[in-house]
N, C-alpha and C positions, 0 to 999 in steps of 0.2 A: 683627478689622476692625471688629466691631459696637463694641468698647471704644474704638477709636482714633477712630472717628466720634463716639461720644459726648463726648470730648475735644475734638474740633474744633468741635463745636456750643457746648460751654460757652465756649471761648476766643473764638470768634467773637461771643459775647454779652457778652464783657468779663469774664468769670469767671477765676480763677486755678484751675490743674488740675495734680494729680500724678497721674500715671498709673504703677500698679504692676503689674508683668508678671512671672508666676512663672518664666519662661524667661528666658535671657539674650537672646534675640531671640524673636519670633513663630515658633511651630514647627508650628502646628496647620492646620485647614481653611483659614484664611485665606491661607495659601501654598500649600496643596495643592489648588488648585482651577484652573479655566480662565481667570480673570481675565474671565469674560462678565457683561457687564451685559445680563442675558437677561429681555426684556420678552415677548418672542412667546408663550411657552408658559404664561404666568400665569393663574390663574384669575379670571374676570370680578368685578367689585366691589373690595372692600379691597386684595386682592392686587396686582391690576393697577394700582389707584390708587397702591399704595405703590411698585410698580416703576417707573411713569412718573415720579413725584416723585423717586424716586432717580435715574433716568435724567437728569433736569434738573440735579440736583445734582452729579453725577458730571462732567458737562460742566462746570458752573461750576467746580468745585473743580480739574478737569483743566487748565482755562485758565490758572488761578493756579499750579498745581503741574506744570508740564510732565514732571517725572520721574515721574508716575503712568503715562504712557503712554496717555492716553485717546485711543480711535479710534473714531468713530461708523461703524464697517464694515458693519452690518447682518448678516443672517444668511440663507443659504439652505438649506432642506431639500428635497433632490432626491428625487422620487417616481419609482418603478420600474415601475408598472402601473396598471390602471385603479382598483383597490381603493384604494392609497394616494394617488392623484390625487383621488378622491372626497373624502378626509378632508381634504386640502388645500383642495379646493374649498369644502368646507362651512365650513372656518376663515375663507377670505376672504369669505364670505358673512356673518359674525357682524356683530352691531350696532356692535362696538367694533372691527372689523377696521382701520378708518382710524386709531384710536388706536395700535394696535399696529404700524401700518406694513405690514399684511399685503398681497400682491398675489400671485395665482397666475400664474405666467410660464411660458412655454415653455422647453424645454431650451436653445435657442438664445439666448434672452434670458439664460438663466442664465449661459450661458458668455460671453456680453458683459461681464456683471457680474463674473465670476470666471472669467477664462480658464484657471486651473488645472484646472477640471473638465471633463476630456476624456473620461472614461468613458462609458457608457451609461446613460441615464435618460430619462423622459419629460416631465419638467417639474419644477417646483420651487416651492415656497411662498418667497417673498422678504419677509423682516420687517425694515424699514428702519430700526425704532428700536432694534434691539440694538446693542451697542457691545461694547468691550473695553478692559481695563487690564492692567497687568502685575502679576501677583499677588505674586511674589518680591521685588518692591523697592517695592510701592506704599506700604506702612506706614514704610519707613525715609524715603521723601521727604515723605510727611506729617507724620511727627514733625520732620524739619528744618524745614518750614514752621511748625510748631506752637511749636518752641523759638525761632524767630525774633520770635515775639509777645512773649517776655520774661515770659508768664504761664503757662509750662509746664514740667513737670518730669518726666522719665521715669527710673523706678527698675525697672530689670531685676532678674532673679534673687532675686526675692522672693516668697514666699507668704504670702497673706492667713491669719492664723490665727484673728483674732477681728474681730468687727463689732459696733460698739454705737451703737444709736440710742436714742430716748427709751423705745422699749417693749421691746427685745430685746438680748441678748448671746449671740451664736453664737461656738463656739471648736471647733478642730479639732486634732489632732496629726498628721493624715496628709496630705490634699491640700490646695491652695490655690486662689485664683482670682487673677485679674489685678484690680487695683483702682486707682483713681485718687483723690486725695483733694486737697483745698485749702481755702484759707479760705473760699472761696465755693461751691465744688463738690468733691465727694469721691466718687470711683468706682473701679471695678473694671475695668480697661479702658476705662473711660468716665468720664463725668461728669454729675452731675444736680444740680438744686438744688432744694431743699425748704425753706419758710420756717418748717416746724415746728419746728426747734431743731437744734442740733449733732449731728454723728454723728462716728465715729471708726473706724479701722481699726488694727489692731496686726498688723504682719508679723513673719517669722521671724528677722528680725535684732533685734527687740525694740523696733523704733521705733513709734511711735504717730503717726498722721496725722489730724489734725481737720480737720473742714471742716462747711459747711452740709448736705451731702448725701453719700452714697455709692450708687455705682451698681456692682453686681456683673456683669460681663460675663464670664461663666464658660467660655463656648465648651462643649467637650465634656466639661469636668471637673464632673461633677455628683454626686460623692462628698463625703465629709468635710464641710467646712463648708457646702456647699450644701444637703446632706441635711439637717444638724441645723437650718438655717434653714427648709427647706421638705421636710418628710419624704415628702410625697406628691405632688412635683414631676410634673406632666403632661409629662414630656419623655423623650425617649429617644435612643440613640446610634445612628448610621448609619455604616456602613464603606463605603469605595469604593477601586477601584484605577484608577490612570491612569498614562499615559507620556509621554515626550516625544522627539521625534527630533531628529537633526541638522538643520542647515539644508535646506530643502528646494529651494533653488537658484532659486526664482520666488516671487513674491509670491502669497498665498493673500489675495484682497482682502476676502473676508467669511469671518465662521465658518460652519461647515457642521455640520448635524445630519441624522440619517436619520430614517426612517419609524418606527423603534422609538421615537423621542421623541413620536411622536403617541400612543403608549400610556401614556407615563408622565407627561405633562405635562397639568394639567386643562383647559387651553383647547381641547383637542381632543375632548373629550367628547361624544357624541352618536350618532345611529343610524349614521352613516357608519363611525365607529370600531367600533361593534358589529359592522357587517357584516364590517369588515376582520378583527377577531379571531375571527369566527366562520367566515371562508372562508380566511384566510390566517394560519396559525400561525406564531408568532415561531419562529425557530432555536432549537432546544433549548438550546445554550449560551448564547444571550442570554436566554432565558425562566429557565433555572436561576439566572442571577446578576442578573437584573432589569436588563438592560443597554438602554442607546441609545448611539449615538454623538453625541457632541459633539467638535468639534476647532477650534482658535484657532492661530494662528501668532503666534508671539513676536517680540519687536523683532529678535532674533538670526536669524530666519528658521526656527527650529525649530517643530515642531506639538506642541501640547498635545492630546492624544487620550484619552478615556474614554468611558463609566465604567460602573462595576458599583454594585449596592446589596446590602449585607448588613444585616439587621434583627436576627437571632438572636444573642444571646449565650451562649457567649463567642466573640468575633470569633478567626478564624485569625490567626496571627502571622506567617504567610508570605503571600506573593502566589501566584496560580495563573498559568499560563502559557495555558490555553485561552481564557480572556477576551480577552488581549492577542492571540492569533492570530486570532480572530474579527473584531476590530476592526481589524486589519491589512487583512484581506480586504474589509471593508465600505470602508475609507477607499481602498483601491487600486482598488476597482471605480468609485468616483467620480473619482478622478484620472486613471485609466487609465494608470498606472505605478507602478512598486514606490516604495513608501515608502523614504526615507533610513534610516540606522542609528539603531536605538534607544538613546538615551543615557542615559536616565533611566527608571525604573519605581518607582512608590511607592503605598502605601496611606495613606489618612487617614480621620479620624472626625470626624463632625460631629453637632450636637445638633438634634434635630427634635421639635417639638411632637407629642405622640401623636395630637391633633386636626390633622391635616395642612392642613384649611381655616385655621388660624391662622397669621399672618404670623409672629408672634413671642411668646413668653411674656414679659410685662411685670408684675411683683407688687411691691407695697411689702410689703416683709417687717417693716418698722418705720417708725416717725417718722424720715424723712430717708435710710432705707437701701431701695434698690430692687435687684431682680434682673431681668436681661434677658438672657434666652437662647432656644435653640430656633428659629432662623430656617431650620433646614433647608437645602436647597440654595439658599434665597434670599440666605444671608448676605453674599455678596460684591455681589449685586446690590442689594440692598436697604437695607444697613446705613445709608448717608447719610440715608434717609428714616426708619429706625427711630429713629435717634438724634435726628432733628429731633422727631418725634413724642414722644418722651421728654421732650425740652427744652420743648416746648409744654405738655404736659400737668403738667410741674412747676413751670411758670411762671418759666422762666429769662430 
């Protein structure tokens, strides 16, 4: 999605773009996520500013590309006791609470906003600015709109093996990246324009694509060519587990989180969270897998539910059932009813800056060649604004 949004920015500004994708279709974290445009939990400052700008762009693009399934649904985080309530209360008192759309509401008010929440809880943090799109189909619809411009070409099933700018040549015989190139913008699942001179990529079909710029939007593929270009890249890989149910049979009018999200997202840090952590231990299974509940309803009525976080390599090749059982218990406690049948379970891997306060790693590796990766769990939320910032910095 980061790469496709770079292509969108370039085409919008009049450039021609070729987007090169190593898979036949996107298969990574850009599909294996909630489709949440998640403003509420972001750290104040640059991260929040980026998320708010991305929220504006998602809504604008969604109006032009209805297939994205953009929905300004907001989110609710139900709280179950005084300690959790205190964290929500502190969040609602933040100086930037209005920008986030924060409001601390009663349980009855939460149920009026989202009648599907029939379980037991004492109140909720309402976040009006959160939204959602359909992650499995968003890129397909974006590419259809890009192709309609007449200035966009998508080349799937090709690995980038060599990148050449004015100052460097990198080659690899192992992994590749997504790339986009054009006569005025050349990128890797993205597009960037630099006026410093021509750049090119060679793919594993032997074709060379030349343009004014190359942007490598590599996602979680951090070895091979990427390692050759930037041996000390300050980016790590993170693995998660998620699941999706059959249709719920009623509308879940908002996305839903639980109080474990207070422990995970930086917006909730402070004295109230310290007291929560000191006095209310996280459930052992949730602590072991660094979990919090996030839940979004898909257009077909099913629920996307997650997630876990694993940082230590090598990652497991299989999924574990205990985290799914824990998530099911939490969801059913909020809904006050059994979950529908689980239809899909999956694991995914995304790239995150090792300095987690950074929104993304954006680095010029040569004249006309840029690497953009490591947005972490912000990738779906922030990709439009990340691409816009690249475009502005490179003078498109």
